[in-house]
C-alpha positions as CSV (number, residue, x, y, z in Angstrom):
1,M,29.5,72.0,71.5
2,V,25.7,72.6,71.4
3,R,24.1,73.6,74.7
4,K,20.5,74.5,75.8
5,L,19.6,75.9,79.1
6,C,16.3,76.3,80.8
7,L,15.0,76.9,84.4
8,L,12.0,75.0,85.7
9,G,10.9,75.3,89.3
10,G,14.2,76.6,90.4
11,V,16.0,73.7,88.8
12,L,18.6,74.2,86.0
13,F,18.3,71.9,83.0
14,V,21.1,71.6,80.6
15,S,21.0,69.8,77.3
16,I,24.3,69.4,75.4
17,A,26.1,67.4,72.8
18,V,29.8,67.0,72.6
19,A,32.3,64.7,70.9
20,A,34.0,62.0,73.1
21,M,37.3,63.1,74.5
22,G,39.9,61.6,76.8
23,P,41.1,62.6,80.3
24,D,43.2,65.8,80.5
25,A,46.7,65.8,81.9
26,A,45.6,66.7,85.5
27,T,43.1,63.9,85.6
28,T,45.7,61.4,84.2
29,E,48.2,62.5,86.8
30,L,45.7,62.1,89.6
31,I,44.7,58.6,88.6
32,Q,48.3,57.6,88.6
33,K,49.1,59.3,91.8
34,L,46.2,57.9,93.8
35,R,46.4,54.5,92.0
36,L,42.7,54.6,91.2
37,K,41.5,51.2,90.0
38,E,39.8,50.7,86.7
39,S,37.0,48.1,86.1
40,K,38.1,45.0,84.3
41,Q,35.6,45.6,81.5
42,P,34.3,48.7,79.8
43,I,30.8,49.5,81.0
44,R,29.5,49.3,77.5
45,E,29.8,45.6,77.7
46,S,27.3,45.5,80.6
47,E,23.8,44.4,79.5
48,H,22.1,47.3,81.3
49,W,24.3,50.1,80.0
50,Q,23.2,52.7,77.4
51,P,24.2,56.3,76.8
52,P,22.4,58.3,79.5
53,K,19.5,60.6,78.6
54,K,19.0,62.3,81.9
55,I,21.6,63.0,84.6
56,V,21.0,64.5,88.1
57,V,23.9,66.2,89.7
58,V,23.8,67.3,93.4
59,M,25.2,70.8,93.8
60,G,25.0,71.5,97.5
61,A,26.7,74.4,99.3
62,R,30.1,72.7,99.5
63,Q,30.0,71.7,95.8
64,M,28.9,75.2,94.7
65,Q,31.6,77.0,96.9
66,S,34.4,74.7,95.7
67,K,33.6,75.0,92.0
68,P,30.8,77.5,90.9
69,D,31.3,76.6,87.3
70,A,31.0,72.9,87.8
71,V,27.8,72.5,85.8
72,V,29.3,74.1,82.7
73,W,32.5,72.0,83.2
74,L,30.4,68.8,83.4
75,E,28.5,69.7,80.3
76,E,31.6,69.1,78.2
77,V,31.6,65.4,78.9
78,A,27.8,64.7,79.3
79,G,27.2,63.8,75.7
80,D,23.6,64.3,74.6
81,A,22.2,63.9,78.1
82,E,20.0,66.4,79.9
83,L,21.8,67.7,83.0
84,I,19.5,68.4,85.9
85,V,20.9,70.3,88.9
86,A,19.6,69.6,92.5
87,H,20.8,71.7,95.4
88,S,20.6,69.0,98.0
89,R,20.3,65.2,98.3
90,D,16.7,65.5,99.4
91,E,15.9,67.6,96.3
92,A,17.7,65.1,94.1
93,A,15.5,62.2,95.4
94,G,12.4,64.1,94.1
95,L,13.9,64.5,90.6
96,L,14.9,61.0,89.7
97,D,11.9,59.8,87.7
98,G,13.2,58.6,84.4
99,V,16.8,59.6,85.3
100,D,19.7,57.3,84.2
101,V,22.6,58.7,86.2
102,L,22.9,60.3,89.7
103,L,26.0,62.2,90.7
104,G,25.3,62.6,94.4
105,Y,24.5,60.1,97.2
106,C,23.3,56.5,97.1
107,T,20.6,56.1,99.9
108,H,17.4,54.2,100.3
109,A,15.5,57.3,99.3
110,T,17.4,57.7,96.0
111,L,17.0,54.0,95.2
112,R,13.3,54.1,96.0
113,S,12.6,57.1,93.8
114,G,15.2,56.4,91.1
115,K,13.8,53.2,89.7
116,D,15.5,53.8,86.3
117,L,18.9,54.6,87.7
118,R,21.7,52.7,85.9
119,Y,24.6,54.5,87.5
120,I,25.2,56.3,90.9
121,L,28.4,58.1,91.6
122,N,28.5,58.4,95.3
123,Y,30.1,61.5,96.6
124,S,31.3,59.8,99.8
125,A,34.0,57.1,100.1
126,G,31.7,55.1,102.5
127,V,28.6,53.5,101.0
128,D,27.2,52.0,104.2
129,R,24.0,54.1,103.9
130,C,23.5,52.7,100.5
131,M,24.2,49.1,101.7
132,R,21.5,49.4,104.4
133,S,18.8,49.7,101.8
134,P,17.1,46.4,100.9
135,L,16.7,47.7,97.4
136,V,20.5,47.7,96.7
137,H,20.4,43.9,96.0
138,E,17.2,44.1,94.0
139,R,18.5,46.6,91.4
140,D,21.0,46.1,88.6
141,F,23.0,49.3,88.7
142,L,26.6,50.5,88.7
143,L,27.9,52.2,91.9
144,T,31.2,54.0,92.2
145,N,32.6,56.0,95.2
146,M,35.3,58.3,96.2
147,Q,37.7,55.7,97.6
148,R,41.3,57.0,97.7
149,V,40.2,60.5,96.8
150,Y,40.0,61.5,100.4
151,G,42.9,59.4,101.5
152,P,45.6,62.1,101.7
153,G,43.6,64.4,104.0
154,I,42.5,61.6,106.2
155,A,46.0,60.2,106.4
156,E,47.5,63.5,107.5
157,H,44.7,64.0,110.0
158,T,45.5,60.6,111.4
159,I,49.2,61.4,111.8
160,G,48.2,64.7,113.4
161,M,46.0,63.0,116.0
162,M,48.7,60.4,116.6
163,Y,51.1,63.2,117.6
164,M,48.5,64.9,119.7
165,L,48.3,61.6,121.7
166,T,52.0,60.5,121.7
167,R,53.4,64.0,122.5
168,K,50.5,64.7,124.9
169,L,49.9,68.0,123.0
170,Y,46.2,68.1,124.2
171,V,47.4,68.5,127.8
172,F,49.6,71.5,126.9
173,R,46.8,73.0,124.9
174,D,44.6,72.8,128.0
175,R,47.3,74.5,130.0
176,Q,47.6,77.2,127.4
177,R,43.9,78.0,127.7
178,E,44.4,78.3,131.4
179,R,47.5,80.5,130.8
180,K,49.6,78.1,132.9
181,W,53.4,77.6,132.2
182,D,53.6,74.1,133.5
183,R,56.6,72.1,132.4
184,R,55.6,69.2,134.7
185,A,52.1,68.8,133.2
186,V,53.3,65.5,131.6
187,P,56.2,63.3,132.7
188,R,58.9,63.4,130.0
189,T,58.9,59.6,129.8
190,Q,55.3,59.6,128.7
191,M,56.1,61.7,125.6
192,W,56.8,59.1,122.9
193,E,59.1,59.2,119.9
194,V,57.2,57.2,117.3
195,Q,60.4,56.1,115.4
196,G,60.7,52.4,116.0
197,R,57.2,52.1,117.3
198,T,54.6,49.8,115.6
199,M,51.4,50.9,114.0
200,L,48.6,48.5,113.1
201,V,46.4,49.7,110.2
202,V,43.2,47.8,110.2
203,G,41.9,48.0,106.7
204,L,44.7,48.4,104.1
205,G,42.6,50.0,101.4
206,G,43.1,53.3,99.8
207,I,42.9,55.3,103.0
208,G,44.7,52.8,105.1
209,T,47.6,52.6,102.5
210,E,48.0,56.4,102.7
211,I,48.2,56.3,106.5
212,A,50.7,53.4,106.3
213,R,52.8,55.3,103.9
214,R,53.2,58.3,106.2
215,A,53.8,56.2,109.3
216,H,56.6,54.3,107.6
217,A,58.1,57.6,106.5
218,L,58.3,58.6,110.2
219,G,60.3,55.5,110.9
220,M,57.5,53.4,112.3
221,R,57.1,49.6,111.7
222,V,53.8,49.2,109.9
223,I,51.7,46.1,110.0
224,A,48.1,45.8,108.6
225,T,45.1,43.7,108.0
226,R,42.9,43.5,105.0
227,N,40.0,41.2,104.2
228,S,40.8,40.2,100.6
229,S,44.5,39.2,100.5
230,R,47.9,39.5,102.0
231,D,49.1,41.8,99.3
232,G,50.6,45.1,100.4
233,P,53.1,47.7,99.5
234,D,56.8,47.4,100.4
235,F,56.5,49.9,103.3
236,V,54.1,47.5,105.2
237,A,56.1,44.9,107.0
238,Y,53.3,42.4,107.3
239,V,49.8,42.1,106.0
240,G,47.5,39.8,107.9
241,L,44.0,38.6,107.2
242,S,41.0,39.6,109.3
243,H,41.2,36.6,111.6
244,E,44.7,37.7,112.7
245,L,43.5,41.0,114.1
246,R,43.8,40.4,117.8
247,E,47.2,38.8,117.5
248,L,48.5,41.8,115.5
249,A,46.9,44.2,118.0
250,R,49.2,42.7,120.7
251,Q,52.2,44.0,118.8
252,A,51.0,47.5,118.1
253,D,51.7,50.8,119.9
254,V,49.1,52.6,117.8
255,V,46.0,51.0,116.2
256,V,44.2,52.8,113.4
257,N,40.8,51.7,112.1
258,A,40.4,52.6,108.5
259,T,37.8,49.9,107.5
260,P,34.5,50.6,105.8
261,L,31.4,49.8,107.7
262,T,30.1,46.3,106.8
263,I,28.4,43.5,108.8
264,A,31.8,42.2,109.6
265,T,33.3,45.5,110.9
266,T,30.2,46.6,112.9
267,G,31.1,46.4,116.6
268,L,34.6,45.0,115.7
269,F,36.4,47.0,118.3
270,E,34.9,46.0,121.6
271,R,36.0,44.9,125.1
272,T,38.0,41.8,124.1
273,F,39.8,43.7,121.4
274,F,40.9,46.5,123.7
275,Q,42.0,43.9,126.3
276,A,44.2,42.3,123.5
277,M,46.0,45.6,122.9
278,K,49.2,46.6,124.6
279,R,48.5,48.3,127.9
280,G,49.0,52.1,127.3
281,A,48.7,51.8,123.5
282,Y,46.7,54.3,121.5
283,F,43.5,53.8,119.4
284,I,42.6,56.0,116.4
285,N,39.3,55.7,114.4
286,V,38.9,57.3,111.0
287,G,36.7,54.6,109.6
288,R,33.2,54.5,111.0
289,G,31.8,55.1,114.5
290,K,29.6,52.0,114.5
291,S,32.8,49.8,114.2
292,V,33.4,50.6,117.9
293,I,31.3,49.6,120.9
294,T,31.5,53.1,122.5
295,Q,31.0,52.1,126.1
296,D,33.7,49.4,125.8
297,L,36.1,52.1,124.5
298,I,35.1,54.5,127.4
299,D,35.8,51.7,129.9
300,A,39.2,50.9,128.3
301,L,40.2,54.6,128.5
302,N,38.9,55.3,132.0
303,S,40.5,52.1,133.4
304,G,43.9,53.0,132.0
305,R,44.0,50.0,129.7
306,L,44.4,52.4,126.7
307,G,46.8,55.3,126.8
308,G,44.4,57.4,124.8
309,A,42.1,57.5,121.8
310,A,41.5,59.9,118.9
311,L,38.2,59.7,117.1
312,D,37.1,61.5,113.9
313,V,34.0,59.3,113.8
314,Q,31.8,58.3,116.7
315,D,28.6,56.4,117.5
316,P,26.3,58.2,117.7
317,E,26.8,61.1,115.3
318,P,26.5,63.9,116.0
319,L,27.8,63.2,119.5
320,P,25.3,64.7,122.0
321,P,26.8,67.2,124.5
322,E,25.9,65.1,127.5
323,H,27.5,61.9,126.1
324,P,30.1,60.3,128.4
325,L,32.6,59.9,125.6
326,W,33.4,63.7,125.8
327,A,34.6,63.2,129.4
328,A,36.6,60.0,128.9
329,N,40.3,60.0,129.9
330,N,42.8,61.1,127.2
331,I,40.3,61.5,124.4
332,I,40.6,63.6,121.3
333,I,37.4,64.1,119.2
334,T,37.0,65.8,115.8
335,P,33.5,66.0,114.2
336,H,34.0,63.7,111.1
337,I,36.0,66.2,109.2
338,S,39.3,64.3,108.6
339,A,38.8,64.1,104.8
340,G,38.7,67.9,104.5
341,S,41.6,69.8,103.1
342,D,42.5,72.6,100.7
343,A,43.1,70.1,97.9
344,Q,40.2,67.7,98.6
345,M,37.6,69.2,96.3
346,T,40.0,69.6,93.4
347,R,40.5,65.8,93.4
348,F,36.8,65.3,94.0
349,W,35.7,67.2,90.9
350,L,38.4,65.6,88.6
351,V,37.1,62.1,89.6
352,V,33.4,63.1,89.2
353,R,34.0,64.5,85.7
354,E,36.2,61.7,84.6
355,N,33.8,59.0,85.7
356,L,30.9,60.8,84.1
357,R,33.0,61.0,80.8
358,R,33.8,57.3,81.0
359,Y,30.2,56.3,81.7
360,V,28.9,58.4,78.8
361,N,31.4,56.8,76.5
362,G,31.0,53.3,77.8
363,E,34.6,53.0,79.1
364,R,36.3,51.3,82.0
365,M,35.1,52.9,85.2
366,L,37.1,54.1,88.3
367,N,36.4,53.1,91.9
368,V,33.7,50.6,91.2
369,V,32.0,49.3,94.4
370,D,31.4,45.6,94.9
371,V,27.9,45.7,96.2
372,K,28.1,42.1,97.6
373,R,31.1,43.1,99.7
374,G,29.8,46.5,100.6
375,Y,32.9,48.5,99.5
């Protein structure tokens, strides 16, 4: 391997040349375990593809802490490209002149300044910020994301929040802080066993499938919706299309939103949806905050229509201290951190490196986003 390093204006430039190589054993195992989807055709068959000459990689604090040697590790698969390191998404937006590839975030700012970008690897699973830019439909570029990569952590977070609700653990946590031994804080009949209960997963994609897998393992009956088809794994009893959402909500004891934010899912969970749910059922949101009409959710909670709600995402974010959502009945709020885990960044870096390797060599790409659908 040939490598050249130089530092200009606090930015590290790396120029390297390596022979093409395939994925290592850990990456192959991860692709199989997460069932990451390959594109139908190698990217080299695209008219706009060419081996990249300049690559910008965002190395913020989280990326640096998780893998300090990431730049050297990425060098091994970057071909003859010049690797340019930015320490934030804002810094990256100012370095995109003449750049072919961005490993970071797809936003209006990056599309506006990165006029020569042919490929963006989006560090997030959601691409709604990218889709809000009018430039996204004017440019011919490849976009991939982190779908399924964050699924295990989000799924376990979802199950944890479900148990917080169904076992009323948040009530006992409050009593603990008050140093009160109160066995009557919650009537025993209000502490559910989830075995035999029904969970509705709205959005049976990579994250939704991981949630469904765990709920089924707990003995729950799992039903789901998805936009594209009725196909689903064996552990999902029924997969409905989007127009069946309210009918399926009537059957569910727990409803989980795991949809991406699109025009169709914006404001999807509103007053009439909450009225369609079973009285006393629970609502969990690990998708996007703007999929919920917040005031309608507050009203459903305070009226007793819903038994409770757990939200890892909210609208607005960050949630202001004075917002009435904090004081809603039976609410659990976490600050958009459900994807986090001790294993998250290991999966993240394997997919980043593998997709970069595949792009440099013109191979089939992983996690390709359909820009027309928005996910």
